[in-house]
All heavy atoms as an XYZ file, in Angstrom:
689
protein
N     114.613     91.352    127.918
C     114.089     90.128    127.343
C     114.044     90.261    125.829
O     113.550     91.255    125.315
C     112.684     89.866    127.884
C     112.141     88.539    127.500
S     110.624     88.199    128.384
C     109.550     87.865    127.026
N     114.538     89.283    125.132
C     114.516     89.348    123.678
C     113.151     88.925    123.154
O     112.396     88.223    123.814
C     115.626     88.517    123.081
C     115.396     87.032    123.168
C     116.526     86.284    122.532
N     116.134     84.877    122.488
C     116.845     83.933    122.015
N     118.044     84.199    121.559
N     116.421     82.700    122.003
N     112.875     89.334    121.950
C     111.606     89.057    121.308
C     111.512     87.577    120.930
O     112.451     87.004    120.400
C     111.536     89.919    120.053
C     110.192     90.168    119.580
C     110.249     91.227    118.528
N     108.893     91.540    118.186
C     108.538     92.379    117.267
N     109.460     93.003    116.570
N     107.295     92.610    117.008
N     110.370     86.962    121.189
C     110.160     85.564    120.851
C     109.713     85.469    119.400
O     108.722     86.075    119.005
C     109.100     84.952    121.763
C     108.807     83.472    121.564
C     110.057     82.644    121.862
C     107.663     83.041    122.452
N     110.453     84.733    118.608
C     110.165     84.566    117.187
C     109.786     83.120    116.904
O     110.132     82.223    117.685
C     111.395     84.967    116.357
C     111.866     86.410    116.521
C     113.177     86.626    115.787
C     110.807     87.372    116.031
N     109.089     82.879    115.781
C     108.687     81.506    115.463
C     109.853     80.518    115.444
O     109.724     79.389    115.921
C     108.048     81.634    114.082
C     107.583     83.041    114.000
C     108.570     83.834    114.800
N     110.979     80.945    114.917
C     112.124     80.031    114.863
C     112.631     79.668    116.256
O     113.193     78.586    116.448
C     113.247     80.573    113.972
C     113.765     81.914    114.340
C     113.095     83.051    113.570
O     111.931     82.964    113.229
N     113.829     84.105    113.318
N     112.434     80.547    117.244
C     112.828     80.213    118.618
C     111.950     79.089    119.162
O     112.438     78.189    119.851
C     112.711     81.430    119.532
C     113.614     82.544    119.169
N     113.252     83.858    119.309
C     114.864     82.565    118.653
C     114.239     84.633    118.897
N     115.231     83.868    118.493
N     110.644     79.167    118.874
C     109.726     78.132    119.345
C     110.052     76.804    118.676
O     110.110     75.755    119.317
C     108.257     78.543    119.082
C     107.307     77.420    119.460
C     107.910     79.820    119.845
N     110.293     76.847    117.358
C     110.590     75.614    116.631
C     111.919     74.984    117.067
O     112.086     73.772    117.006
C     110.615     75.892    115.130
C     109.235     76.086    114.564
C     109.241     76.104    113.038
N     107.893     76.230    112.541
C     107.314     77.383    112.237
N     107.962     78.516    112.357
N     106.065     77.409    111.803
N     112.850     75.794    117.502
C     114.168     75.284    117.886
C     114.245     74.879    119.356
O     115.284     74.398    119.806
C     115.230     76.349    117.587
N     113.159     75.039    120.092
C     113.175     74.715    121.522
C     113.455     73.235    121.732
O     112.940     72.369    121.021
C     111.842     75.093    122.157
N     114.299     72.955    122.693
C     114.596     71.568    123.066
C     114.431     71.442    124.573
O     114.501     72.438    125.313
C     116.029     71.173    122.672
O     116.941     72.074    123.303
C     116.221     71.192    121.170
N     114.208     70.216    125.018
C     113.966     69.973    126.429
C     114.771     68.774    126.873
O     115.034     67.855    126.092
C     112.475     69.721    126.675
C     111.605     70.835    126.187
C     111.045     70.798    124.922
C     111.362     71.950    126.977
C     110.256     71.825    124.456
C     110.572     72.991    126.519
C     110.010     72.925    125.261
N     115.119     68.766    128.127
C     115.845     67.651    128.709
C     114.867     66.487    128.885
O     113.836     66.624    129.535
C     116.418     68.080    130.056
C     117.301     67.027    130.677
O     117.411     65.923    130.105
O     117.864     67.311    131.743
N     115.172     65.354    128.294
C     114.274     64.204    128.325
C     114.014     63.716    129.752
O     112.978     63.120    130.021
C     114.843     63.070    127.476
N     114.907     63.953    130.663
C     114.728     63.484    132.037
C     113.667     64.282    132.788
O     113.235     63.891    133.839
C     116.052     63.582    132.794
C     117.093     62.610    132.254
C     118.404     62.827    132.929
N     118.924     64.129    132.467
C     119.929     64.771    133.003
N     120.535     64.279    134.046
N     120.341     65.902    132.516
N     113.234     65.403    132.264
C     112.297     66.262    132.995
C     110.875     66.204    132.441
O     110.067     67.048    132.757
C     112.785     67.707    132.943
C     114.110     67.879    133.629
C     114.490     69.313    133.582
N     115.830     69.456    134.108
C     116.229     70.460    134.850
N     115.417     71.425    135.119
N     117.446     70.507    135.288
N     110.533     65.257    131.622
C     109.208     65.227    130.988
C     108.100     64.868    131.962
O     106.985     65.346    131.829
C     109.202     64.258    129.806
C     109.879     64.855    128.626
C     111.123     64.585    128.174
C     109.370     65.862    127.780
N     111.422     65.360    127.100
C     110.353     66.157    126.831
C     108.168     66.569    127.725
C     110.187     67.101    125.836
C     107.996     67.501    126.727
C     108.998     67.761    125.805
N     108.340     64.012    132.881
C     107.366     63.610    133.897
C     106.013     63.230    133.293
O     104.973     63.757    133.657
C     107.188     64.713    134.928
C     108.477     65.023    135.649
C     108.266     66.138    136.638
N     109.536     66.722    136.960
C     110.167     66.546    138.102
N     109.636     65.829    139.039
N     111.319     67.105    138.308
N     106.053     62.356    132.318
C     104.824     61.840    131.755
C     104.337     62.527    130.496
O     103.371     62.084    129.907
N     104.950     63.629    130.066
C     104.522     64.294    128.846
C     105.092     63.574    127.636
O     106.239     63.130    127.638
C     104.973     65.752    128.838
C     104.352     66.643    129.904
C     104.942     68.045    129.811
C     102.850     66.702    129.752
N     104.283     63.492    126.584
C     104.727     62.856    125.349
C     105.489     63.885    124.519
O     104.916     64.896    124.100
C     103.502     62.346    124.585
C     103.864     61.685    123.271
O     105.070     61.466    123.015
O     102.945     61.398    122.496
N     106.781     63.665    124.273
C     107.582     64.630    123.517
C     106.999     64.933    122.139
O     107.056     66.062    121.666
C     108.950     63.955    123.398
C     108.993     62.977    124.508
C     107.578     62.535    124.741
N     106.406     63.940    121.484
C     105.814     64.158    120.160
C     104.676     65.172    120.242
O     104.564     66.073    119.408
C     105.298     62.818    119.583
O     106.375     61.890    119.577
C     104.761     62.999    118.182
N     103.826     65.048    121.261
C     102.720     65.992    121.441
C     103.232     67.387    121.783
O     102.701     68.387    121.300
C     101.773     65.507    122.531
C     100.961     64.304    122.146
C     100.070     63.842    123.285
O     100.337     64.115    124.449
N      99.012     63.118    122.935
N     104.247     67.454    122.607
C     104.808     68.753    122.992
C     105.369     69.467    121.769
O     105.083     70.642    121.524
C     105.897     68.591    124.079
C     106.625     69.904    124.313
C     105.275     68.084    125.372
N     106.147     68.753    120.954
C     106.731     69.378    119.772
C     105.665     69.727    118.735
O     105.777     70.739    118.046
C     107.829     68.499    119.173
C     109.091     68.537    120.009
C     109.557     67.407    120.666
C     109.800     69.726    120.165
C     110.703     67.453    121.443
C     110.947     69.777    120.939
C     111.389     68.641    121.576
O     112.514     68.699    122.349
N     104.616     68.919    118.625
C     103.511     69.246    117.722
C     102.828     70.533    118.180
O     102.478     71.401    117.370
C     102.507     68.100    117.658
N     102.645     70.667    119.489
C     102.033     71.884    120.025
C     102.941     73.097    119.799
O     102.478     74.172    119.433
C     101.721     71.722    121.513
C     100.992     72.906    122.086
C      99.650     73.114    121.790
C     101.647     73.823    122.896
C      98.973     74.210    122.295
C     100.975     74.920    123.397
C      99.640     75.104    123.105
O      98.983     76.187    123.593
N     104.234     72.913    119.982
C     105.174     74.010    119.732
C     105.147     74.435    118.272
O     105.256     75.627    117.963
C     106.595     73.601    120.145
C     106.856     73.536    121.650
C     108.263     73.011    121.910
C     106.653     74.884    122.306
N     104.966     73.486    117.356
C     104.844     73.830    115.936
C     103.590     74.674    115.691
O     103.626     75.660    114.948
C     104.808     72.574    115.067
C     106.185     71.995    114.810
O     107.181     72.746    114.945
O     106.264     70.798    114.471
N     102.478     74.288    116.313
C     101.252     75.089    116.190
C     101.463     76.497    116.738
O     101.027     77.487    116.145
C     100.098     74.420    116.941
C      99.500     73.173    116.312
C      98.468     72.545    117.250
C      98.855     73.508    114.984
N     102.122     76.567    117.875
C     102.407     77.861    118.490
C     103.279     78.716    117.581
O     103.028     79.915    117.409
C     103.138     77.627    119.815
C     102.599     78.394    120.978
C     102.054     77.403    121.970
C     103.694     79.193    121.578
N     104.288     78.114    116.992
C     105.188     78.847    116.097
C     104.435     79.336    114.863
O     104.644     80.468    114.410
C     106.359     77.957    115.688
N     103.536     78.508    114.320
C     102.738     78.931    113.162
C     101.860     80.131    113.515
O     101.759     81.083    112.737
C     101.860     77.779    112.662
C     102.666     76.652    112.029
O     103.851     76.887    111.687
O     102.103     75.546    111.884
N     101.234     80.079    114.675
C     100.371     81.188    115.102
C     101.202     82.450    115.350
O     100.809     83.551    114.978
C      99.598     80.794    116.363
C      98.676     81.863    116.891
C      97.527     82.204    115.957
O      97.327     81.518    114.929
O      96.824     83.184    116.251
N     102.358     82.286    115.952
C     103.240     83.428    116.197
C     103.694     84.045    114.873
O     103.745     85.270    114.726
C     104.443     82.989    117.028
C     105.408     84.060    117.498
C     104.693     85.127    118.313
C     106.512     83.429    118.317
N     103.970     83.202    113.895
C     104.365     83.686    112.580
C     103.224     84.470    111.922
O     103.430     85.537    111.347
C     104.761     82.498    111.709
C     105.464     82.866    110.437
C     106.035     81.633    109.752
O     105.763     80.485    110.178
O     106.772     81.826    108.781
N     101.986     83.950    112.029
C     100.824     84.639    111.465
C     100.609     85.988    112.143
O     100.380     87.006    111.481
C      99.573     83.775    111.610
C      98.330     84.381    110.952
C      97.070     83.641    111.340
N      96.730     83.756    112.741
C      96.155     84.834    113.287
N      95.872     85.887    112.562
N      95.878     84.855    114.575
N     100.708     86.006    113.456
C     100.520     87.255    114.195
C     101.602     88.281    113.860
O     101.323     89.475    113.759
C     100.495     86.978    115.702
C      99.275     86.219    116.204
C      99.467     85.816    117.659
C      98.008     87.031    116.023
N     102.827     87.813    113.677
C     103.924     88.705    113.296
C     103.661     89.311    111.923
O     103.856     90.512    111.709
C     105.264     87.941    113.304
O     105.475     87.411    114.611
C     106.418     88.841    112.929
N     103.180     88.482    110.984
C     102.829     88.982    109.642
C     101.697     90.007    109.724
O     101.752     91.056    109.092
C     102.393     87.830    108.743
C     103.422     87.344    107.777
C     102.865     86.387    106.719
N     101.719     85.586    107.096
C     101.779     84.371    107.643
N     102.941     83.809    107.872
N     100.676     83.715    107.934
N     100.666     89.690    110.522
C      99.535     90.622    110.680
C      99.984     91.944    111.283
O      99.536     93.018    110.865
C      98.441     90.005    111.543
C      97.697     88.880    110.863
O      97.911     88.661    109.644
O      96.892     88.204    111.549
N     100.868     91.883    112.273
C     101.371     93.101    112.900
C     102.173     93.934    111.913
O     102.025     95.160    111.849
C     102.230     92.754    114.117
C     102.851     93.923    114.863
C     101.770     94.865    115.412
C     103.737     93.422    115.987
N     103.000     93.286    111.122
C     103.781     94.001    110.111
C     102.863     94.679    109.104
O     103.056     95.849    108.753
C     104.739     93.031    109.391
O     105.618     92.458    110.362
C     105.557     93.737    108.323
N     101.830     93.960    108.670
C     100.862     94.527    107.728
C     100.140     95.719    108.348
O      99.979     96.771    107.704
C      99.837     93.452    107.308
O     100.528     92.375    106.692
C      98.807     94.007    106.346
N      99.710     95.596    109.592
C      99.004     96.684    110.273
C      99.912     97.903    110.451
O      99.473     99.041    110.250
C      98.480     96.211    111.629
N     101.157     97.676    110.814
C     102.093     98.796    110.975
C     102.348     99.497    109.648
O     102.411    100.730    109.584
C     103.414     98.313    111.577
C     103.296     98.017    113.047
O     102.411     98.517    113.736
N     104.184     97.181    113.547
N     102.496     98.721    108.582
C     102.710     99.295    107.251
C     101.500    100.125    106.825
O     101.642    101.243    106.331
C     102.987     98.182    106.219
O     104.138     97.456    106.646
C     103.218     98.751    104.833
N     100.313     99.577    107.025
C      99.087    100.280    106.662
C      98.918    101.546    107.509
O      98.533    102.605    107.006
C      97.876     99.361    106.840
C      96.558     99.974    106.463
C      96.418    100.267    104.976
O      97.282     99.870    104.185
O      95.418    100.916    104.614
N      99.215    101.456    108.788
C      99.145    102.627    109.656
C     100.081    103.731    109.200
O      99.707    104.915    109.192
N     101.283    103.362    108.812
C     102.247    104.359    108.329
C     101.773    104.978    107.022
O     101.901    106.180    106.808
C     103.629    103.726    108.151
C     104.704    104.702    107.743
C     104.846    105.898    108.676
O     104.635    105.755    109.902
O     105.164    107.011    108.176
N     101.190    104.158    106.139
C     100.659    104.679    104.880
C      99.537    105.689    105.139
O      99.491    106.756    104.529
C     100.138    103.534    104.011
C      99.721    103.965    102.609
C      98.968    102.880    101.872
N      97.671    102.582    102.454
C      96.586    103.358    102.333
N      96.651    104.485    101.682
N      95.440    102.997    102.875
N      98.670    105.382    106.081
C      97.569    106.292    106.424
C      98.104    107.578    107.050
O      97.634    108.679    106.735
C      96.565    105.583    107.355
C      95.831    104.498    106.568
C      95.585    106.571    107.976
C      95.002    103.565    107.424
N      99.094    107.469    107.939
C      99.687    108.674    108.547
C     100.308    109.577    107.483
O     100.157    110.803    107.523
C     100.740    108.281    109.589
C     100.139    107.896    110.925
C     101.202    107.711    111.998
N     102.043    106.539    111.761
C     101.703    105.304    112.068
N     100.551    105.052    112.620
N     102.523    104.300    111.832
N     101.015    108.972    106.525
C     101.629    109.749    105.441
C     100.556    110.445    104.605
O     100.696    111.622    104.254
C     102.482    108.845    104.539
C     103.755    108.357    105.167
C     104.753    109.482    105.375
O     104.722    110.502    104.704
N     105.645    109.293    106.324
N      99.485    109.724    104.279
C      98.400    110.318    103.490
C      97.749    111.469    104.256
O      97.431    112.509    103.670
C      97.367    109.252    103.131
N      97.557    111.307    105.552
C      96.972    112.374    106.370
C      97.890    113.591    106.403
O      97.424    114.730    106.261
C      96.701    111.873    107.781
C      96.135    112.896    108.766
C      94.809    113.449    108.254
C      95.988    112.284    110.143
N      99.175    113.367    106.571
C     100.124    114.497    106.567
C     100.079    115.247    105.240
O     100.081    116.478    105.206
C     101.543    113.999    106.831
C     101.809    113.674    108.262
C     103.296    113.360    108.495
N     103.410    112.547    109.677
C     103.711    111.253    109.676
N     103.979    110.620    108.559
N     103.776    110.581    110.798
N     100.041    114.492    104.138
C      99.966    115.137    102.819
C      98.672    115.922    102.672
O      98.676    117.056    102.174
C     100.074    114.087    101.711
C     101.440    113.492    101.577
C     101.464    112.338    100.578
O     100.451    111.984     99.996
N     102.650    111.754    100.399
N      97.579    115.331    103.098
C      96.284    116.016    103.010
C      96.304    117.290    103.851
O      95.861    118.346    103.410
C      95.168    115.085    103.473
C      93.811    115.690    103.319
C      93.009    115.627    102.232
C      93.118    116.478    104.294
N      91.844    116.311    102.468
C      91.891    116.852    103.723
C      93.420    116.895    105.589
C      90.958    117.620    104.403
C      92.485    117.662    106.259
C      91.278    118.021    105.665
N      96.840    117.193    105.068
C      96.904    118.358    105.950
C      97.771    119.456    105.355
O      97.417    120.630    105.435
C      97.439    117.961    107.332
C      96.447    117.182    108.150
C      97.067    116.647    109.430
O      98.266    116.335    109.483
N      96.261    116.521    110.465
N      98.891    119.097    104.764
C      99.768    120.123    104.200
C      99.134    120.773    102.973
O      99.337    121.964    102.730
C     101.136    119.548    103.858
O     101.047    118.608    102.823
N      98.355    120.033    102.205
C      97.669    120.626    101.052
C      96.511    121.526    101.460
O      96.124    122.415    100.718
C      97.123    119.522    100.131
C      98.178    118.857     99.281
C      97.561    118.030     98.170
N      96.546    117.107     98.623
C      96.732    115.819     98.898
N      97.940    115.305     98.763
N      95.753    115.054     99.284
N      95.950    121.305    102.635
C      94.762    122.042    103.055
C      95.016    122.991    104.219
O      94.073    123.420    104.873
C      93.654    121.049    103.421
C      93.135    120.304    102.237
N      93.740    119.154    101.785
C      92.108    120.554    101.398
C      93.093    118.716    100.725
N      92.105    119.542    100.465
N      96.254    123.362    104.455
C      96.535    124.267    105.575
C      95.941    125.649    105.354
O      95.575    126.329    106.303
C      98.055    124.409    105.808
O      98.665    124.806    104.594
C      98.647    123.129    106.325
N      95.832    126.077    104.099
C      95.310    127.408    103.818
C      93.799    127.431    103.593
O      93.226    128.492    103.373
C      96.007    128.001    102.585
C      97.488    128.207    102.838
O      97.860    128.416    104.021
O      98.268    128.132    101.873
N      93.159    126.300    103.634
C      91.714    126.245    103.409
C      90.981    126.655    104.683
O      91.092    126.001    105.709
C      91.281    124.836    103.025
S      91.921    124.295    101.446
N      90.259    127.730    104.598
C      89.450    128.190    105.729
C      88.052    128.472    105.206
O      87.831    129.412    104.463
C      90.013    129.475    106.340
C      91.406    129.336    106.864
C      91.384    128.618    108.219
N      92.725    128.577    108.753
C      93.375    127.457    109.007
N      92.821    126.318    108.781
N      94.590    127.482    109.484
N      87.105    127.652    105.582
C      85.727    127.846    105.159
C      85.017    128.654    106.242
O      84.713    128.136    107.303
C      85.024    126.505    104.967
C      85.655    125.674    103.902
N      85.503    125.947    102.570
C      86.465    124.584    103.968
C      86.168    125.059    101.862
N      86.762    124.228    102.686
N      84.748    129.900    105.959
C      84.108    130.754    106.964
C      82.655    131.030    106.639
O      81.892    131.403    107.509
C      84.856    132.101    107.075
O      84.904    132.693    105.780
C      86.257    131.873    107.612
N      82.261    130.867    105.397
C      80.872    131.130    105.047
C      80.105    129.821    104.979
O      80.670    128.751    104.827
C      80.796    131.849    103.695
O      81.320    131.008    102.691
N      78.786    129.945    105.085
C      77.959    128.757    104.966
C      77.278    128.764    103.615
O      77.024    129.815    103.024
C      76.884    128.719    106.069
O      76.096    129.900    105.962
C      77.512    128.628    107.438
N      76.995    127.627    103.131
C      76.317    127.506    101.840
C      74.856    127.916    102.018
O      74.272    127.738    103.084
C      76.414    126.073    101.340
N      74.242    128.467    100.975
C      72.845    128.852    101.088
C      71.968    127.630    101.366
O      72.191    126.561    100.820
C      72.508    129.453     99.714
C      73.754    129.412     98.910
C      74.810    128.745     99.687
N      71.001    127.834    102.219
C      70.052    126.772    102.590
C      70.736    125.537    103.166
O      70.276    124.422    102.977
C      69.198    126.361    101.376
C      68.396    127.526    100.836
O      67.916    128.354    101.604
N      68.265    127.607     99.524
N      71.816    125.723    103.839
C      72.524    124.599    104.405
C      72.397    124.596    105.920
O      72.469    125.644    106.555
C      74.013    124.691    104.034
O      74.728    123.667    104.705
N      72.186    123.439    106.482
C      72.132    123.312    107.939
C      73.530    123.186    108.529
O      73.707    123.334    109.719
C      71.339    122.086    108.335
C      69.870    122.224    108.041
C      69.151    121.043    108.620
N      69.300    119.911    107.720
C      68.835    118.700    107.968
N      68.194    118.477    109.072
N      69.005    117.723    107.114
N      74.499    122.885    107.721
C      75.833    122.605    108.203
C      76.759    123.795    107.939
O      76.867    124.270    106.851
C      76.419    121.364    107.506
C      75.499    120.200    107.569
C      74.738    119.715    106.557
C      75.208    119.406    108.704
N      73.989    118.656    106.987
C      74.273    118.431    108.300
C      75.642    119.402    110.014
C      73.762    117.481    109.169
C      75.146    118.440    110.863
C      74.215    117.496    110.443
N      77.385    124.255    108.983
C      78.360    125.331    108.782
C      79.692    124.706    108.426
O      79.989    123.577    108.782
C      78.508    126.159    110.061
O      78.969    125.331    111.103
N      80.456    125.448    107.695
C      81.758    124.933    107.278
C      82.857    125.591    108.064
O      82.866    126.650    108.452
C      81.976    125.194    105.798
C      81.033    124.386    104.984
C      81.353    124.575    103.548
N      80.443    123.750    102.769
C      80.642    123.405    101.547
N      81.706    123.780    100.926
N      79.782    122.684    100.912
């Protein structure tokens, strides 16, 4: 199955003989709303994926810089061990 994109929703056409009481103007208006929402969700997903990749890269860099850091002693008067 191919991915549904906003332009697919906007380009949808229907056979007029099969409407059975539906108003074509309302149907196409609803399809436009659907396409707008699909476009917004696609943008949000792209942004989230980009941000996720940026965070993964930053974590990898942090991990590679701190591979040799081993805190074995505790600070004086500290409840937290390192």
